[in-house]
C-alpha positions in Angstrom: -39.3 -51.0 -109.4 -41.3 -48.8 -111.7 -43.4 -50.6 -114.3 -44.4 -49.6 -117.8 -47.7 -48.4 -116.5 -46.2 -46.0 -113.9 -46.3 -42.3 -114.8 -43.1 -40.2 -114.9 -41.4 -39.2 -111.7 -42.1 -35.4 -111.4 -40.5 -33.0 -109.0 -43.0 -30.8 -107.1 -40.5 -28.0 -107.6 -40.9 -28.3 -111.4 -44.6 -28.1 -111.0 -44.4 -25.0 -108.8 -42.1 -23.3 -111.3 -44.4 -24.3 -114.2 -47.5 -22.7 -112.5 -45.6 -19.5 -111.8 -44.4 -19.2 -115.4 -48.0 -19.9 -116.5 -49.3 -17.1 -114.2 -46.6 -14.6 -115.2 -46.4 -15.4 -118.9 -42.7 -14.9 -118.7 -39.6 -16.8 -117.5 -38.0 -13.6 -116.4 -41.0 -12.4 -114.3 -41.5 -15.9 -112.8 -37.8 -15.9 -111.8 -38.1 -12.5 -110.2 -41.1 -13.7 -108.1 -39.4 -16.9 -107.1 -36.1 -15.3 -106.3 -34.3 -17.4 -108.9 -32.3 -16.6 -112.0 -34.0 -16.8 -115.4 -31.7 -19.6 -116.5 -32.6 -21.7 -113.4 -36.3 -21.3 -114.2 -35.7 -22.3 -117.8 -33.8 -25.4 -116.7 -36.7 -26.5 -114.4 -39.2 -26.2 -117.3 -36.9 -28.1 -119.6 -36.6 -30.9 -117.0 -40.3 -31.1 -116.6 -40.9 -31.2 -120.4 -38.3 -34.0 -120.7 -40.0 -36.0 -118.0 -43.3 -35.7 -119.8 -42.0 -37.0 -123.1 -40.4 -33.9 -124.5 -43.6 -32.1 -125.6 -43.2 -28.3 -125.1 -45.4 -26.9 -122.3 -45.0 -23.3 -123.6 -44.9 -21.6 -126.9 -41.9 -19.4 -126.9 -42.9 -15.9 -128.2 -40.8 -12.8 -129.1 -42.0 -11.3 -125.8 -42.7 -13.9 -123.1 -44.4 -17.3 -123.4 -47.9 -18.8 -123.5 -49.2 -22.2 -122.6 -49.2 -24.8 -125.3 -52.0 -27.3 -125.6 -50.0 -29.8 -123.5 -49.3 -27.0 -120.9 -53.0 -26.2 -120.6 -53.8 -29.8 -120.0 -51.1 -30.0 -117.3 -52.3 -26.9 -115.3 -55.2 -28.4 -113.4 -53.2 -31.5 -112.4 -50.3 -29.3 -111.2 -52.7 -27.2 -109.2 -54.2 -30.3 -107.5 -50.7 -31.5 -106.5 -49.5 -28.2 -105.2 -52.7 -27.4 -103.3 -52.6 -30.8 -101.7 -49.1 -30.2 -100.5 -50.0 -26.8 -99.2 -52.9 -28.3 -97.3 -50.6 -30.9 -95.7 -48.2 -28.2 -94.7 -51.0 -26.2 -93.0 -52.2 -29.3 -91.1 -48.7 -30.0 -89.9 -48.3 -26.4 -88.8 -51.5 -26.6 -86.9 -50.1 -29.7 -85.1 -47.0 -27.8 -84.2 -49.1 -25.0 -82.8 -50.2 -27.4 -80.0 -46.9 -27.0 -78.4 -45.7 -23.7 -79.9 -46.7 -21.0 -82.4 -48.0 -17.5 -81.5 -51.2 -15.9 -80.3 -52.1 -12.2 -81.0 -55.0 -11.1 -79.0 -56.6 -7.9 -77.7 -59.0 -7.0 -74.9 -61.0 -4.0 -73.6 -59.7 -2.4 -70.4 -61.9 -4.0 -67.7 -61.4 -7.4 -69.1 -57.8 -7.0 -68.1 -58.7 -6.6 -64.5 -59.3 -10.3 -63.9 -60.7 -12.2 -66.9 -57.6 -12.0 -69.1 -55.0 -12.5 -66.4 -56.7 -15.6 -65.1 -57.1 -17.0 -68.5 -53.5 -16.3 -69.4 -52.3 -18.1 -66.3 -54.2 -21.2 -67.3 -53.2 -20.9 -70.9 -49.5 -20.4 -70.0 -49.5 -23.5 -67.8 -50.7 -25.7 -70.7 -48.9 -24.0 -73.5 -45.6 -22.5 -72.3 -44.1 -22.5 -75.8 -46.7 -20.1 -77.4 -45.5 -16.6 -78.1 -48.1 -14.1 -76.9 -48.8 -10.6 -78.2 -51.4 -8.5 -76.4 -53.2 -5.3 -77.2 -55.6 -3.2 -75.2 -58.3 -1.0 -76.8 -62.0 -0.3 -77.2 -64.2 -2.9 -78.9 -64.5 -1.2 -82.3 -60.8 -0.7 -82.6 -60.1 -4.3 -81.6 -62.6 -5.6 -84.2 -60.9 -3.4 -86.9 -57.5 -5.0 -85.9 -59.1 -8.5 -86.1 -60.6 -7.8 -89.5 -57.3 -6.6 -90.8 -55.5 -9.7 -89.7 -53.4 -8.1 -87.0 -55.1 -10.0 -84.2 -56.1 -13.7 -84.0 -58.7 -13.1 -81.2 -60.3 -10.2 -79.4 -62.2 -10.0 -76.1 -65.0 -7.6 -76.8 -68.3 -6.4 -75.3 -71.6 -5.1 -76.6 -71.2 -1.7 -74.8 -70.1 0.4 -77.7 -72.7 -0.9 -80.1 -70.1 -2.2 -82.5 -71.5 -4.5 -85.3 -70.7 -8.1 -84.4 -72.4 -9.9 -87.2 -69.2 -10.3 -89.2 -67.4 -12.3 -86.5 -67.6 -15.7 -84.9 -68.5 -15.0 -81.3 -67.7 -17.2 -78.3 -69.9 -16.1 -75.4 -68.0 -15.7 -72.2 -70.5 -14.1 -69.8 -73.3 -11.6 -69.3 -71.9 -8.8 -67.2 -74.0 -7.1 -64.5 -73.4 -3.5 -63.5 -72.6 -1.9 -60.1 -72.3 1.7 -59.0 -69.2 2.6 -56.9 -69.9 5.3 -54.3 -67.7 6.7 -51.4 -68.2 5.1 -48.0 -69.8 8.4 -46.7 -72.3 8.5 -49.6 -76.0 8.8 -48.6 -76.8 5.5 -50.2 -73.7 3.6 -49.0 -75.7 1.4 -46.6 -77.8 0.1 -49.5 -77.3 -3.2 -51.4 -79.0 -2.1 -54.6 -79.8 1.1 -56.4 -81.8 2.4 -59.4 -79.8 4.7 -61.6 -82.5 7.4 -61.4 -81.7 7.7 -57.6 -78.3 9.1 -58.6 -79.5 11.6 -61.2 -78.3 14.6 -59.1 -74.8 13.1 -58.3 -71.6 14.0 -60.0 -70.3 11.2 -62.2 -66.9 10.0 -63.2 -66.6 8.5 -66.7 -64.0 7.5 -69.2 -65.6 9.8 -71.8 -67.5 13.0 -71.8 -69.7 11.5 -74.4 -72.3 9.2 -72.8 -73.5 7.3 -75.9 -71.6 4.1 -76.5 -70.4 3.9 -72.8 -71.7 2.2 -69.7 -73.5 5.5 -68.8 -75.7 5.0 -71.8 -77.8 2.9 -69.4 -78.7 6.1 -67.5 -79.6 7.9 -70.7 -82.1 5.1 -71.4 -83.6 5.8 -68.0 -84.4 9.4 -68.9 -81.6 11.5 -67.5 -78.1 12.5 -68.5 -75.5 12.0 -65.8 -73.5 15.1 -65.0 -69.9 14.0 -65.8 -67.6 16.3 -63.8 -64.4 14.2 -64.2 -63.3 12.3 -67.3 -60.9 9.6 -66.1 -59.8 6.8 -68.5 -57.8 4.6 -66.2 -59.9 2.2 -64.0 -57.8 2.5 -60.8 -57.8 6.3 -61.1 -61.6 6.3 -61.2 -61.7 4.4 -57.9 -59.4 7.0 -56.4 -61.8 9.8 -57.5 -64.7 7.9 -56.0 -62.9 7.3 -52.7 -62.1 11.0 -52.4 -65.8 11.8 -52.6 -65.6 13.5 -56.1 -68.4 11.5 -57.6 -69.8 8.0 -58.4 -69.0 5.7 -61.3 -70.3 2.6 -62.9 -68.4 -0.6 -62.4 -68.8 -3.7 -64.6 -68.8 -7.1 -63.0 -65.4 -7.9 -64.5 -63.8 -5.2 -62.4 -65.9 -5.7 -59.3 -63.5 -8.3 -57.9 -60.7 -5.8 -57.7 -62.1 -2.7 -56.1 -60.5 -0.6 -53.3 -61.7 -1.3 -49.8 -62.6 2.4 -49.3 -65.4 2.5 -51.8 -68.8 0.7 -51.8 -70.5 -1.2 -54.6 -74.2 -1.1 -55.1 -75.8 -3.5 -57.5 -77.8 -1.8 -60.3 -81.2 -3.3 -60.7 -81.5 -5.4 -63.9 -84.4 -3.5 -65.4 -82.4 -0.2 -65.0 -79.3 -1.5 -66.7 -79.4 -4.7 -68.7 -76.3 -6.8 -68.6 -73.8 -6.4 -71.4 -72.5 -9.5 -73.1 -68.8 -10.3 -73.3 -67.4 -12.4 -76.1 -64.2 -13.8 -77.5 -64.4 -12.8 -81.2 -62.5 -14.4 -84.1 -62.7 -13.5 -87.8 -65.5 -15.3 -89.6 -64.3 -17.7 -92.3 -60.7 -17.7 -90.9 -59.7 -21.1 -89.5 -58.7 -20.5 -85.8 -55.4 -21.9 -84.7 -55.2 -24.5 -82.0 -53.7 -21.8 -79.7 -56.7 -19.5 -80.3 -59.1 -22.4 -79.5 -57.2 -23.2 -76.3 -57.3 -19.5 -75.2 -61.0 -19.3 -75.8 -61.4 -22.4 -73.5 -59.2 -20.7 -70.9 -61.3 -17.5 -71.1 -64.5 -19.5 -70.6 -63.0 -21.1 -67.5 -61.9 -17.8 -66.1 -65.3 -16.2 -66.9 -67.1 -19.0 -65.0 -64.8 -18.5 -62.0 -65.3 -14.7 -62.0 -69.1 -15.2 -62.1 -68.7 -17.2 -58.8 -66.5 -14.6 -57.3 -68.4 -11.4 -58.1 -69.3 -9.8 -54.8 -72.8 -9.4 -53.6 -72.9 -5.9 -52.1 -74.3 -5.8 -48.6 -74.6 -3.2 -45.9 -71.2 -1.6 -45.2 -70.3 -1.2 -41.6 -68.6 2.1 -41.0 -68.3 4.4 -38.0 -68.4 7.4 -40.3 -71.9 8.8 -40.6 -73.2 8.9 -44.2 -73.4 12.2 -46.0 -76.8 13.8 -46.1 
């Protein structure tokens, strides 16, 4: 039973309508924003005024309305109530995301060779109800999409020198480099190589411009690789190498899925420092539980890949190496 000391029973709908009219300065504009009729908005305000003792909350003007003294006093209290309810709704939505919701993510191409599929398999097993939306692209493009709110998470690398300071970064692995050569290449029997030893070779790259690509490591060693074939797709690059048309750099993320008719040579660390791979989320934006679960799945997949990356050794072949 209410007592004499209890306050009036107020509808949160009344408060929401009251704040919208205060923001718009007009019953008609507030009605348009809320998708109601002007008369319905007027009735809600009248009900709120009656519940508060009949004092007017707005001064009715020839053109629009403005808050009365009582209305100005009510605004902060109405904002606290509505903000609290919105916060509760967000928390409940986050709890629902444990079993459902959506996840929009992007990844650069070689991350799709093994890292992302393995992480997705783990994620799917634990969260079958989450709707997934995936994009592929270069790191700068993915970060732009993340900033614009089109992605919840992006798997990115430091290769393309994109600025990463504006993002929350979840480190996945430091990725070593390999050179893929044909089985008849003069260095195919080796386990490691310095990039300078391949300065006279033809190279296959995803871009004719070396800066911002894996081949920038060679530029830092004092030579510019001669790119004779520009091939964007990873499996196609392997085909060009196998045919003896050149050599190409292979990041560790792709090293577990190479063709059997090419040879991987580990690039010495001082010649090509490892690139870092991260799961990036927008700084200041609360990640969903689905995003957090996917980051955990990516970390698990990265640890597994680090254990599986091949250690190139001598390749037995009956075909004599090219001179």
